[in-house]
C-alpha angles and dihedrals in degrees: 000000000000110000121228110239096248092051090045089052090052091052090047093051090047090062088063097055090114089052091053089052090051091052089047090054090048089052093062116119101225093196092057091045090051091054090050132265115267124217118286091242091059091049091052090050088050090237092131139017123274116241086231123075093211106017094166094058100035096046092042090053091052092046093050093047092046089052088049091052089051089051089054092055091045091052092049091046095047095046113111112232100191103125118098121220130174114221115219099176131017135184127178110228130188117246116265101260101172099089090034097054098045095076089052091054090049091050091063094052095090094288118155139147093264093064100082100181094044090048091052091049091048090051091051089051092052091047091052093050089048093052092050091048093047095048091048090055093237100113092118093061094098111166090203088069088072087073088060096051101268118138133192122228135181109217145177112218146164126217119247108278093008134107104203116102121225133188122219149139122265126203105201145165091208130059110265110225131187121257094025131112122233138187109234145167133198127248100188104305095339122094114223127206117185125203093230097053103011104068111140122253129191 
């Protein structure tokens, strides 16, 4: 399944939901919070100050990333896993966190929604990382999925009825074991095995 670029962008942004929450926390106005937060209705009527310095940007970032995370689950749920492969070798590997962690490090270097030029530069950086990830076919490798029980495996496998051996990465909710057959589908260059339809059979 080759992802369309907008859907791929949504999945990519979903992987940074924790980052958007960090930026939201950094956007808190501690003075306003110390005085006490007034009801939401009063904030909307502009009768009192918002506890966020830039509520439009910070809340929008969380909303966009949350929608992206939802798009990730929709893509994994909608993916057809009807192709049988027999795994000959399997090795659990940790998710590649290098490109994923860098934006978090940047977020703690005095980055906030009031610094327009830094925010633009940070956005350009994220777009560049997204483009590299998308073109490499690895957009589905979302480290946040580990919190929801997904694991990443490197496997050698043969297709059902075939003899040629292939090497690939499998994103799975079940442990991938050698000499077992699995039902899988492809999300770009990543094989996906779901717990509901991907239980192993001899």
